[in-house]
All heavy atoms as an XYZ file, in Angstrom:
950
protein
N     114.245     80.058    161.251
C     113.239     79.896    162.162
C     113.747     79.220    163.507
O     113.409     79.682    164.609
C     112.184     79.076    161.563
C     111.063     79.810    161.026
S     109.770     78.645    160.733
C     108.415     79.618    160.724
N     114.573     78.340    163.331
C     115.139     77.594    164.468
C     115.949     78.570    165.345
O     115.945     78.482    166.600
C     115.923     76.447    164.046
N     116.642     79.418    164.764
C     117.448     80.504    165.521
C     116.591     81.436    166.346
O     116.933     81.917    167.423
N     115.419     81.814    165.673
C     114.535     82.800    166.355
C     113.943     82.225    167.511
O     113.678     82.807    168.609
C     113.563     83.398    165.441
O     112.689     82.470    164.899
N     113.592     80.836    167.534
C     113.012     80.185    168.630
C     113.903     80.073    169.843
O     113.590     80.089    170.985
C     112.297     78.827    168.202
O     113.296     78.204    167.746
C     111.135     78.934    167.361
N     115.202     79.831    169.499
C     116.207     79.687    170.507
C     116.432     81.009    171.194
O     116.597     81.058    172.448
C     117.490     79.269    169.950
N     116.386     82.058    170.503
C     116.444     83.528    171.151
C     115.196     83.785    172.011
O     115.309     84.337    173.135
C     116.579     84.518    170.048
N     114.015     83.288    171.594
C     112.815     83.602    172.353
C     112.852     82.749    173.665
O     112.424     83.202    174.742
C     111.595     83.162    171.481
N     113.347     81.520    173.669
C     113.571     80.700    174.784
C     114.454     81.337    175.831
O     114.224     81.267    177.033
C     114.025     79.242    174.403
C     112.945     78.510    173.574
O     111.899     78.910    173.633
O     113.413     77.548    173.031
N     115.684     82.042    175.375
C     116.595     82.533    176.261
C     115.876     83.789    176.867
O     116.158     84.059    178.092
C     117.831     82.998    175.544
C     118.851     82.031    175.244
C     120.105     82.736    174.809
C     121.204     81.615    174.806
N     122.425     82.127    174.341
N     114.969     84.656    176.314
C     114.385     85.749    176.885
C     113.485     85.301    178.058
O     113.463     86.057    179.071
C     113.689     86.521    175.849
C     114.476     87.420    174.954
C     113.533     88.153    174.021
C     114.298     89.095    173.226
N     113.506     89.867    172.365
N     112.802     84.301    177.867
C     111.794     83.918    178.868
C     112.195     82.741    179.812
O     111.379     81.980    180.249
C     110.517     83.577    178.135
C     109.942     84.702    177.463
C     108.635     84.347    176.621
O     108.160     83.172    176.668
N     108.082     85.238    175.935
N     113.454     82.698    180.221
C     113.868     81.707    181.124
C     113.485     82.062    182.495
O     113.467     83.267    182.883
C     115.434     81.575    181.143
C     115.995     80.822    179.985
C     117.552     80.726    180.126
O     118.064     81.078    181.081
O     118.129     80.497    178.972
N     112.881     81.160    183.187
C     112.241     81.636    184.621
C     113.485     82.048    185.591
O     114.522     81.179    185.567
C     111.579     80.229    185.024
C     112.125     79.256    184.226
C     112.604     79.748    182.926
N     113.216     83.043    186.238
C     114.292     83.521    187.172
C     113.818     83.194    188.648
O     114.529     83.339    189.654
C     114.325     85.010    187.129
C     115.061     85.555    185.701
C     116.392     85.170    185.601
O     117.119     85.177    186.526
N     116.851     84.825    184.388
N     112.743     82.691    188.859
C     112.175     82.365    190.285
C     111.214     83.480    190.615
O     111.083     84.360    189.894
N     110.739     83.432    191.809
C     109.765     84.418    192.160
C     110.430     85.661    192.621
O     111.444     85.595    193.394
C     108.965     83.863    193.363
C     107.916     82.809    192.903
S     106.715     83.255    191.827
C     105.584     84.181    192.946
N     109.876     86.922    192.253
C     110.366     88.115    192.596
C     110.064     88.468    194.096
O     108.893     87.904    194.587
C     109.755     89.269    191.823
C     110.379     89.412    190.474
C     109.606     90.486    189.748
N     110.267     90.971    188.548
C     110.974     92.023    188.546
N     111.081     92.845    189.514
N     111.661     92.467    187.360
N     110.831     89.116    194.851
C     110.640     89.327    196.258
C     109.489     90.331    196.508
O     108.693     90.152    197.380
C     111.920     89.932    196.818
C     111.913     89.904    198.425
C     113.273     90.193    198.831
C     113.259     90.011    200.414
N     114.517     90.159    200.994
N     109.294     91.242    195.582
C     108.271     92.345    195.761
C     106.984     91.829    195.133
O     105.980     92.529    195.319
C     108.728     93.629    195.017
C     108.967     93.525    193.600
O     108.778     92.483    192.979
N     109.438     94.590    193.156
N     106.961     90.750    194.500
C     105.599     90.151    193.905
C     105.174     90.720    192.741
O     104.135     90.346    192.254
N     105.944     91.461    191.991
C     105.495     92.039    190.761
C     106.304     91.270    189.607
O     107.167     91.695    189.034
C     105.960     93.578    190.569
C     105.293     94.405    191.705
C     105.656     95.793    191.618
C     105.009     96.737    192.653
N     105.409     97.990    192.717
N     105.826     90.072    189.278
C     106.432     89.226    188.329
C     106.119     89.813    186.924
O     106.798     89.311    186.019
C     105.911     87.766    188.499
C     106.324     87.077    189.582
C     105.453     87.320    190.941
O     104.548     87.973    190.816
N     106.167     86.995    192.032
N     105.137     90.605    186.738
C     104.900     91.101    185.395
C     105.833     92.060    184.797
O     105.860     92.335    183.678
C     103.413     91.658    185.354
C     103.179     92.859    186.229
C     103.411     94.099    185.991
C     102.789     92.761    187.600
N     103.130     94.852    187.141
C     102.711     93.960    188.013
C     102.441     91.721    188.492
C     102.214     94.344    189.256
C     101.963     91.968    189.725
C     101.894     93.352    190.075
N     106.724     92.670    185.773
C     107.758     93.729    185.211
C     108.930     92.877    184.737
O     109.330     91.868    185.221
C     108.194     94.544    186.421
C     107.191     95.557    186.890
N     106.969     96.739    185.963
C     106.459     95.757    187.905
C     106.016     97.475    186.616
N     105.770     96.960    187.749
N     109.490     93.509    183.656
C     110.788     92.850    183.093
C     111.874     92.864    184.086
O     112.003     93.898    184.851
C     111.101     93.676    181.886
C     110.375     94.922    182.030
C     109.134     94.781    182.904
N     112.659     91.910    184.200
C     113.910     91.976    185.143
C     114.933     92.832    184.657
O     115.199     92.889    183.393
C     114.429     90.459    185.361
O     114.819     90.061    184.021
N     115.580     93.522    185.538
C     116.647     94.435    185.247
C     117.931     94.089    185.862
O     118.021     93.260    186.961
C     116.300     95.845    185.713
C     115.083     96.503    185.132
C     115.009     97.876    185.653
N     113.783     98.487    185.131
C     113.259     99.676    185.571
N     113.959    100.233    186.543
N     112.305    100.281    185.111
N     118.952     94.565    185.324
C     120.279     94.300    185.935
C     120.667     95.521    186.808
O     120.087     96.563    186.679
C     121.329     94.125    184.866
C     121.299     92.819    184.020
C     122.378     92.498    183.147
C     122.358     91.309    182.429
N     123.417     91.102    181.574
N     121.682     95.460    187.627
C     122.171     96.522    188.590
C     122.682     97.588    187.750
O     123.439     97.293    186.705
C     122.998     95.900    189.552
N     122.406     98.759    188.141
C     123.030    100.004    187.395
C     124.480    100.171    187.865
O     124.725    100.633    188.987
C     122.262    101.236    187.737
C     122.629    102.353    186.910
C     122.660    102.511    185.587
C     123.243    103.414    187.646
C     123.234    103.637    184.968
C     123.703    104.601    187.080
C     123.698    104.761    185.711
N     125.448     99.954    186.976
C     126.947    100.032    187.236
C     127.469    100.894    186.106
O     128.011    100.293    185.111
C     127.520     98.755    187.414
C     127.119     98.057    188.704
C     127.891     96.913    188.894
N     127.494     96.078    190.109
C     126.671     95.113    190.036
N     126.088     94.635    188.949
N     126.329     94.568    191.263
N     127.447    102.194    186.090
C     127.843    103.017    184.970
C     129.381    102.912    184.571
O     129.737    102.885    183.491
C     127.499    104.439    185.180
C     127.456    104.421    186.785
C     126.927    103.087    187.169
N     130.123    102.643    185.562
C     131.675    102.668    185.428
C     132.257    101.324    185.090
O     133.304    101.166    184.624
C     132.380    103.231    186.679
N     131.377    100.283    185.303
C     131.922     98.924    185.123
C     132.118     98.687    183.628
O     131.242     98.920    182.814
C     131.038     97.883    185.796
O     129.765     97.833    185.013
N     133.275     98.070    183.222
C     133.467     97.716    181.907
C     133.967     98.802    180.965
O     134.259     98.581    179.869
N     134.099     99.965    181.529
C     134.501    100.994    180.680
C     136.134    100.969    180.459
O     136.527    101.201    179.333
C     134.255    102.437    181.202
C     132.647    102.743    181.305
C     132.416    104.100    181.890
C     132.099    102.732    179.899
N     136.783    100.743    181.610
C     138.216    100.655    181.415
C     138.654     99.276    181.961
O     138.220     98.871    182.953
C     139.041    101.683    182.261
O     138.612    101.638    183.573
C     138.671    103.077    181.548
N     139.558     98.550    181.233
C     140.083     97.222    181.703
C     141.065     97.576    182.694
O     141.649     98.652    182.939
C     140.552     96.517    180.425
O     141.720     97.143    179.905
N     141.451     96.430    183.507
C     142.524     96.503    184.463
C     143.822     96.911    183.896
O     144.596     97.587    184.468
C     142.574     95.123    185.143
C     143.658     95.105    186.126
C     143.462     95.649    187.383
C     144.910     94.368    185.770
C     144.488     95.651    188.336
C     145.951     94.350    186.841
C     145.790     95.081    187.986
O     146.731     95.091    188.940
N     144.113     96.311    182.652
C     145.415     96.717    182.017
C     145.545     98.158    181.734
O     146.520     98.737    181.972
C     145.450     95.900    180.704
C     145.634     94.360    180.856
O     145.998     94.020    182.016
O     145.191     93.606    179.995
N     144.291     98.760    181.202
C     144.450    100.201    181.024
C     144.669    101.041    182.310
O     145.356    101.938    182.308
C     143.113    100.568    180.369
C     142.909    100.184    178.769
C     141.643    100.537    178.251
O     140.683    100.504    179.067
N     141.619    100.799    177.001
N     144.028    100.589    183.331
C     144.031    101.346    184.641
C     145.544    101.084    185.122
O     146.035    102.056    185.737
C     143.161    100.809    185.583
C     141.610    101.174    185.397
C     140.670    100.934    186.495
N     140.833     99.507    187.155
C     139.996     98.595    186.709
N     139.168     98.719    185.702
N     140.216     97.288    187.338
N     146.037     99.821    185.088
C     147.417     99.731    185.513
C     148.432    100.450    184.785
O     149.332    101.094    185.193
C     147.886     98.160    185.345
N     148.285    100.566    183.433
C     149.136    101.380    182.456
C     148.958    102.963    182.898
O     149.981    103.691    183.031
C     148.740    101.368    181.004
C     149.138    100.093    180.488
C     148.796    100.024    178.992
C     149.102     98.630    178.324
N     148.754     98.467    176.920
N     147.829    103.371    183.173
C     147.509    104.721    183.727
C     148.196    104.958    184.970
O     148.910    106.108    185.127
C     146.016    104.965    183.764
C     145.652    106.464    184.095
C     146.073    107.402    182.891
C     144.188    106.599    184.326
N     148.210    104.000    185.895
C     148.817    104.274    187.235
C     150.345    104.301    186.887
O     150.908    105.074    187.665
C     148.522    103.044    188.156
C     147.240    103.323    188.774
C     146.903    102.260    189.830
N     145.571    102.078    190.139
C     144.862    100.875    189.856
N     145.476     99.913    189.290
N     143.568    100.875    190.172
N     150.953    103.439    186.105
C     152.240    103.408    185.837
C     152.832    104.784    185.281
O     153.702    105.396    185.686
C     152.710    102.262    184.911
C     152.530    100.879    185.530
S     153.821    100.358    186.459
C     155.004    100.039    185.268
N     152.013    105.312    184.308
C     152.307    106.528    183.692
C     152.285    107.660    184.648
O     153.235    108.562    184.660
C     151.248    106.785    182.507
N     151.309    107.788    185.529
C     151.194    108.766    186.469
C     152.355    108.691    187.507
O     152.915    109.794    187.816
C     149.817    108.792    187.218
O     149.418    107.517    187.436
C     148.703    109.563    186.498
N     152.650    107.522    187.930
C     153.770    107.271    188.890
C     155.161    107.806    188.159
O     155.829    108.420    188.887
C     153.938    105.758    189.238
N     155.251    107.477    186.890
C     156.512    107.851    186.295
C     156.626    109.338    186.117
O     157.594    110.043    186.265
C     156.601    107.196    184.887
N     155.381    109.960    185.837
C     155.289    111.379    185.781
C     155.643    112.141    187.084
O     156.392    113.057    187.007
C     153.891    111.856    185.155
C     153.898    113.335    184.945
S     152.219    113.779    184.320
C     151.058    113.323    185.758
N     155.128    111.495    188.232
C     155.287    112.131    189.408
C     156.779    112.012    189.882
O     157.296    112.956    190.435
C     154.377    111.618    190.453
C     153.117    112.040    190.462
C     152.189    111.402    191.628
C     150.691    111.968    191.473
N     149.934    111.512    192.720
N     157.288    110.974    189.521
C     158.835    110.700    189.841
C     159.725    111.731    189.119
O     160.589    112.314    189.660
C     159.225    109.303    189.469
N     159.309    111.995    187.798
C     160.079    112.896    186.917
C     159.926    114.325    187.414
O     160.844    115.054    187.662
C     159.434    112.826    185.445
C     160.289    113.690    184.546
C     161.697    113.233    184.361
C     162.362    114.149    183.264
N     163.768    113.809    183.107
N     158.717    114.626    187.954
C     158.404    115.936    188.501
C     159.175    116.176    189.929
O     159.784    117.147    190.026
C     156.904    116.186    188.817
C     156.021    116.327    187.555
C     154.544    116.509    187.936
O     154.178    116.231    189.130
O     153.795    116.673    186.989
N     159.229    115.013    190.601
C     159.943    115.148    191.942
C     161.435    115.280    191.518
O     162.171    116.135    192.289
C     159.659    113.926    192.736
C     160.272    113.975    194.010
C     159.962    112.749    194.968
C     160.390    112.802    196.325
N     161.795    113.138    196.627
N     161.900    114.587    190.601
C     163.278    114.738    190.291
C     163.702    116.149    189.798
O     164.648    116.732    190.325
C     163.713    113.751    189.176
C     165.104    113.587    188.785
C     165.359    112.816    187.568
O     164.621    111.748    187.603
O     166.169    113.086    186.734
N     162.779    116.796    189.031
C     163.048    118.098    188.556
C     162.927    119.071    189.676
O     163.788    120.054    189.780
C     161.984    118.476    187.425
C     162.171    117.646    186.099
S     160.757    117.822    185.062
C     161.014    119.519    184.543
N     162.120    118.865    190.666
C     161.980    119.795    191.650
C     163.171    119.753    192.525
O     163.622    120.774    193.105
C     160.660    119.514    192.579
C     159.418    119.939    191.904
C     158.115    119.782    192.900
C     156.842    120.147    192.168
N     155.732    119.836    193.003
N     163.578    118.523    192.901
C     164.776    118.320    193.689
C     165.988    119.022    193.044
O     166.835    119.630    193.765
C     165.046    116.880    193.943
C     164.015    116.190    194.806
O     163.203    116.978    195.463
O     163.895    114.964    194.799
N     166.049    118.771    191.747
C     167.187    119.402    190.981
C     167.137    121.006    191.041
O     168.231    121.538    191.377
C     167.130    118.993    189.516
C     168.370    119.287    188.732
C     168.332    118.720    187.325
O     168.177    117.531    187.190
O     168.360    119.554    186.383
N     165.970    121.528    190.983
C     165.897    122.942    191.082
C     166.283    123.416    192.507
O     166.911    124.450    192.702
C     164.438    123.240    190.717
C     164.189    124.715    190.408
C     162.745    125.010    190.059
C     162.523    126.476    189.584
N     161.170    126.716    189.114
N     165.746    122.753    193.498
C     166.034    123.017    194.876
C     167.460    123.019    195.178
O     168.146    123.834    195.945
C     165.254    122.164    195.782
C     165.345    122.380    197.303
C     164.833    123.678    197.793
O     164.059    124.367    197.053
O     165.371    124.165    198.820
N     168.083    121.954    194.614
C     169.581    121.827    194.863
C     170.298    122.977    194.251
O     171.284    123.550    194.809
C     170.053    120.474    194.243
C     171.507    120.187    194.290
C     171.997    119.824    195.674
O     171.160    119.311    196.508
O     173.009    120.229    196.054
N     169.960    123.416    192.957
C     170.576    124.622    192.391
C     170.338    125.797    193.317
O     171.284    126.660    193.457
C     169.989    124.919    191.041
C     170.466    123.805    189.957
C     169.852    123.995    188.665
O     168.965    124.949    188.439
O     169.950    123.211    187.781
N     169.064    126.059    193.752
C     168.821    127.154    194.631
C     169.686    127.143    195.954
O     170.379    128.202    196.376
C     167.390    127.144    195.108
C     166.925    128.451    195.628
C     165.414    128.339    196.048
N     165.270    127.586    197.273
C     165.585    127.930    198.516
N     165.889    129.223    198.701
N     165.328    127.165    199.647
N     169.899    125.929    196.582
C     170.643    125.821    197.717
C     172.089    126.190    197.412
O     172.796    126.723    198.236
C     170.551    124.383    198.243
C     169.265    124.089    198.946
C     169.047    124.941    200.173
O     169.902    125.361    200.763
N     167.695    125.283    200.468
N     172.580    125.813    196.252
C     173.961    126.004    195.923
C     174.194    127.557    195.719
O     175.153    128.164    196.168
C     174.356    125.405    194.453
C     174.559    123.894    194.649
C     174.877    123.230    193.385
O     174.740    123.811    192.352
N     175.283    121.985    193.509
N     173.243    128.249    195.105
C     173.216    129.694    194.964
C     173.327    130.334    196.368
O     173.964    131.297    196.635
C     172.150    130.231    194.181
C     172.277    130.012    192.708
C     171.298    130.943    191.820
N     169.949    130.780    192.269
C     169.071    129.874    191.726
N     169.393    129.050    190.828
N     167.806    129.804    192.199
N     172.394    129.850    197.316
C     172.278    130.436    198.559
C     173.685    130.289    199.362
O     174.202    131.079    200.009
C     171.130    129.891    199.403
C     171.178    130.175    200.838
C     169.842    130.328    198.850
N     174.164    129.080    199.312
C     175.375    128.703    199.907
C     176.692    129.599    199.363
O     177.428    130.069    200.114
C     175.765    127.261    199.643
C     177.086    126.740    200.566
C     176.665    126.877    202.041
O     175.588    126.750    202.376
N     177.748    127.036    202.642
N     176.620    129.781    198.033
C     177.736    130.567    197.493
C     177.587    132.181    197.937
O     178.569    132.762    198.247
C     177.489    130.677    195.855
N     176.254    132.604    198.100
C     176.101    133.890    198.586
C     176.565    134.110    200.062
O     177.258    134.942    200.491
C     174.581    134.361    198.486
C     174.284    134.656    197.037
C     174.351    135.642    199.270
C     172.780    134.633    196.785
N     176.253    132.969    200.806
C     176.696    132.996    202.182
C     178.218    133.092    202.450
O     178.754    133.803    203.263
C     176.142    131.836    202.960
C     174.545    131.969    203.355
C     174.081    130.857    204.150
C     172.606    130.926    204.361
N     172.088    129.749    205.091
N     178.805    132.133    201.547
C     180.336    132.105    201.541
C     180.921    133.525    201.170
O     181.912    133.896    201.873
C     180.738    130.937    200.719
C     180.597    129.591    201.193
C     180.883    128.543    200.340
O     181.407    128.858    199.062
O     180.700    127.431    200.623
N     180.373    134.145    200.223
C     180.922    135.313    199.714
C     180.726    136.466    200.839
O     181.631    137.251    200.929
C     179.963    135.730    198.543
C     180.611    136.867    197.714
C     179.717    137.225    196.424
C     180.271    138.296    195.694
N     179.443    138.600    194.381
N     179.583    136.402    201.442
C     179.346    137.492    202.566
C     180.332    137.182    203.671
O     180.841    138.119    204.209
C     178.008    137.369    203.164
C     176.935    137.872    202.229
C     175.543    137.839    202.726
N     174.530    138.336    201.884
C     173.337    138.080    202.046
N     172.871    137.222    202.872
N     172.368    138.617    200.998
N     180.599    136.000    204.094
C     181.445    135.621    205.212
C     182.849    136.063    204.779
O     183.721    136.634    205.699
C     181.581    134.074    205.470
N     183.275    135.833    203.588
C     184.597    136.163    203.087
C     184.792    137.775    203.076
O     185.778    138.179    203.477
C     184.803    135.717    201.585
C     186.183    135.413    201.274
C     186.251    134.800    199.847
C     187.725    134.419    199.511
N     187.850    133.729    198.277
N     183.750    138.448    202.732
C     183.778    139.937    202.669
C     183.902    140.392    204.080
O     184.590    141.427    204.330
C     182.423    140.423    202.039
C     182.537    141.939    201.865
C     181.191    142.431    201.125
C     181.138    143.901    200.996
N     179.912    144.249    200.351
N     183.114    139.827    204.989
C     183.127    140.171    206.490
C     184.476    140.069    207.039
O     185.021    140.861    207.866
C     182.058    139.389    207.136
C     181.539    139.988    208.368
C     180.486    139.262    209.024
O     179.311    139.313    208.604
O     180.657    138.468    210.028
N     185.061    138.883    206.675
C     186.438    138.569    207.205
C     187.466    139.577    206.754
O     188.327    140.124    207.467
C     186.808    137.196    206.869
C     188.019    136.631    207.640
C     188.199    135.094    207.327
O     187.269    134.466    207.028
O     189.327    134.812    207.566
N     187.338    139.982    205.505
C     188.354    140.848    204.794
C     188.186    142.282    205.494
O     189.187    142.840    205.801
C     187.940    140.920    203.374
C     189.026    141.821    202.514
C     188.565    141.822    201.077
C     189.549    142.618    200.282
N     189.204    142.822    198.865
N     186.855    142.716    205.697
C     186.663    143.957    206.442
C     187.233    143.985    207.845
O     187.821    144.921    208.247
C     185.136    144.319    206.530
C     184.620    144.713    205.133
C     183.096    144.834    205.205
O     182.494    144.550    206.248
O     182.528    145.087    204.019
N     187.148    142.829    208.469
C     187.650    142.630    209.778
C     189.171    142.774    209.896
O     189.741    143.578    210.716
C     187.212    141.344    210.432
C     187.643    141.085    211.820
C     186.946    139.906    212.503
N     187.390    138.635    211.918
C     188.536    137.988    212.428
N     189.109    138.462    213.365
N     189.003    136.945    211.810
N     189.873    142.060    208.818
C     191.180    142.144    208.788
C     191.720    143.616    208.472
O     192.734    144.169    208.925
C     191.802    141.183    207.778
C     191.809    139.865    208.212
C     191.319    138.734    207.619
C     192.423    139.529    209.553
C     191.306    137.472    208.083
C     192.535    138.274    210.087
C     191.952    137.151    209.269
O     192.016    135.920    209.837
N     190.955    144.341    207.496
C     191.259    145.691    207.242
C     191.185    146.611    208.445
O     192.025    147.526    208.607
C     190.337    146.185    206.071
C     190.684    145.616    204.833
C     189.704    146.059    203.692
O     188.646    146.756    203.963
O     189.893    145.526    202.550
N     190.060    146.389    209.228
C     189.908    147.256    210.426
C     191.101    146.999    211.445
O     191.543    147.903    212.076
C     188.634    146.828    211.080
C     188.079    147.742    212.032
C     186.570    147.390    212.344
C     186.000    148.549    213.129
N     184.651    148.251    213.498
N     191.526    145.683    211.476
C     192.674    145.342    212.449
C     193.947    146.044    211.858
O     194.857    146.402    212.622
C     192.869    143.801    212.505
C     191.813    143.147    213.352
S     191.871    141.281    213.234
C     193.522    140.936    213.639
N     194.070    146.059    210.542
C     195.230    146.569    209.925
C     195.323    148.023    210.174
O     196.626    148.578    210.178
C     195.227    146.271    208.368
N     194.332    148.706    210.416
C     194.326    150.180    210.671
C     195.074    150.451    212.018
O     195.778    151.349    212.224
C     192.913    150.702    210.685
C     192.353    150.839    209.310
C     190.886    151.364    209.490
O     190.379    151.646    210.557
O     190.238    151.301    208.373
N     194.685    149.377    213.018
C     195.222    149.572    214.229
C     196.614    149.044    214.493
O     197.437    149.565    215.285
C     194.323    148.964    215.306
C     192.870    149.655    215.356
C     192.036    148.926    216.358
C     190.673    149.378    216.164
N     189.726    148.769    217.042
N     196.915    147.911    213.827
C     198.147    147.168    213.988
C     199.136    147.242    212.804
O     198.695    147.706    211.810
C     197.743    145.622    214.218
C     196.911    145.321    215.439
S     196.745    143.574    215.540
C     195.234    143.463    216.171
N     200.279    146.689    213.091
C     201.243    146.519    211.981
C     200.745    145.516    210.933
O     200.174    144.633    211.317
C     202.652    146.358    212.442
C     203.683    146.577    211.467
N     204.214    145.647    210.715
C     204.377    147.836    211.250
C     205.162    146.151    209.977
N     205.281    147.382    210.253
N     201.157    145.682    209.694
C     200.689    144.742    208.610
C     201.273    143.461    208.844
O     200.458    142.348    208.590
C     201.326    145.314    207.294
C     200.691    144.644    205.948
C     201.259    145.341    204.764
C     200.720    144.310    203.558
N     201.373    145.034    202.351
N     202.554    143.264    209.278
C     203.003    141.893    209.522
C     202.265    141.200    210.596
O     202.080    139.947    210.439
C     204.487    142.073    209.999
C     205.397    142.609    208.850
C     206.071    141.471    208.121
C     207.146    142.129    207.184
N     207.745    141.055    206.449
N     201.965    141.887    211.645
C     201.196    141.277    212.737
C     199.773    140.733    212.171
O     199.412    139.657    212.555
C     201.045    142.122    213.902
C     200.386    141.434    215.027
C     200.452    142.241    216.337
N     199.956    141.645    217.326
C     199.515    142.049    218.503
N     199.678    143.398    218.675
N     198.976    141.341    219.492
N     199.236    141.434    211.393
C     197.898    141.036    210.877
C     198.070    139.847    210.050
O     197.320    138.906    210.092
C     197.247    142.172    210.035
C     196.073    141.737    209.312
C     196.926    143.467    210.914
N     199.094    139.716    209.189
C     199.416    138.586    208.420
C     199.591    137.280    209.272
O     199.081    136.294    208.968
C     200.595    138.703    207.546
C     200.413    139.908    206.433
C     199.403    139.468    205.415
O     199.252    138.181    205.063
O     198.588    140.309    205.043
N     200.391    137.622    210.448
C     200.562    136.356    211.192
C     199.265    135.869    211.818
O     198.959    134.789    212.008
C     201.568    136.866    212.429
C     202.970    136.724    212.057
C     203.909    136.831    213.200
N     203.674    137.721    214.237
C     204.133    139.083    214.229
N     204.942    139.436    213.220
N     203.809    139.824    215.173
N     198.432    136.884    212.345
C     197.189    136.484    212.943
C     196.334    135.779    211.896
O     195.532    134.788    212.187
C     196.413    137.762    213.353
C     196.801    138.310    214.736
C     196.208    139.719    214.931
C     196.500    137.297    215.760
N     196.359    136.240    210.542
C     195.501    135.496    209.525
C     196.038    134.136    209.481
O     195.070    133.186    209.398
C     195.782    136.297    208.195
C     194.773    137.341    207.842
C     195.119    137.664    206.342
C     194.397    139.017    205.979
N     194.660    139.435    204.664
N     197.247    133.878    209.376
C     197.868    132.450    209.240
C     197.353    131.570    210.465
O     196.967    130.343    210.261
C     199.321    132.514    209.037
C     199.726    132.976    207.684
C     201.254    132.679    207.429
N     202.171    133.247    208.367
C     202.710    134.478    208.200
N     202.474    135.243    207.097
N     203.568    134.967    209.187
N     197.542    132.324    211.688
C     197.095    131.577    212.883
C     195.654    131.135    212.765
O     195.318    130.060    213.230
C     197.486    132.411    214.008
C     197.407    131.659    215.281
C     197.758    132.656    216.537
C     197.480    131.910    217.811
N     197.806    132.855    219.008
N     194.794    131.953    212.521
C     193.409    131.668    212.398
C     193.083    130.744    211.406
O     192.177    129.937    211.544
C     192.685    133.010    212.234
C     192.560    133.932    213.422
C     191.709    135.243    213.212
O     191.091    135.197    212.142
O     191.769    136.081    213.900
N     193.771    130.740    210.223
C     193.546    129.847    209.247
C     193.907    128.359    209.700
O     193.199    127.445    209.402
C     194.394    130.140    207.928
C     193.968    129.351    206.672
C     194.693    130.059    205.501
C     194.160    129.399    204.287
N     195.072    129.926    203.039
N     195.018    128.300    210.370
C     195.487    126.978    210.903
C     194.345    126.414    211.962
O     194.059    125.280    211.865
C     196.763    127.092    211.772
C     198.063    127.095    210.847
C     199.216    126.845    211.603
N     199.634    127.801    212.580
C     200.329    128.994    212.406
N     200.669    129.264    211.177
N     200.365    129.812    213.364
N     193.917    127.413    212.855
C     192.948    126.988    213.885
C     191.672    126.467    213.189
O     190.992    125.615    213.548
C     192.645    128.128    214.832
C     193.809    128.321    215.790
O     194.665    127.555    216.105
N     193.796    129.552    216.357
N     191.314    127.175    212.015
C     190.078    126.842    211.335
C     190.142    125.473    210.771
O     189.277    124.647    210.750
C     189.824    127.807    210.323
C     188.314    127.871    209.715
C     188.169    128.749    208.487
C     187.852    130.134    209.068
N     187.470    131.033    207.977
N     191.397    125.241    210.164
C     191.629    123.851    209.517
C     191.578    122.770    210.697
O     191.088    121.630    210.377
C     192.930    123.816    208.800
C     192.932    124.631    207.558
C     194.427    124.658    206.879
C     191.961    123.964    206.445
N     192.250    122.990    211.751
C     192.149    121.975    212.901
C     190.830    121.783    213.389
O     190.500    120.650    213.693
C     193.146    122.561    213.929
C     194.522    122.519    213.813
C     195.403    123.173    214.828
C     195.038    121.011    213.600
N     189.936    122.848    213.566
C     188.751    122.572    214.072
C     187.711    121.931    213.115
O     186.846    121.182    213.543
C     188.050    124.003    214.527
C     188.755    124.667    215.613
O     189.391    124.006    216.408
N     188.641    126.014    215.771
N     187.863    122.025    211.850
C     187.124    121.461    210.854
C     187.356    120.118    210.490
O     188.224    119.419    210.954
C     186.842    122.355    209.675
O     188.148    122.326    208.929
């Protein structure tokens, strides 16, 4: 019995006068549907997990892009080499073989000096 009277006293504690003047209505609390559903620790863990996932995705994308750039660079180098070979073959048709070899060596030296 003593427990039930204490609960009844808690229910009917005076809150002061209502602003709208309707004191006969029961008092309500503010409607906050999202409050209390997730704790700060859970939200922090979720943020950490998403940050780690995004970092991993970025790393994978960068790795994939690096591989693609390497393939593109290899193709460009191959084309340049083929073009140079064709140019020397065209020169060889007009000039003597020894002279073409000398020009190759000279161009190679110049290329090394310039780079």
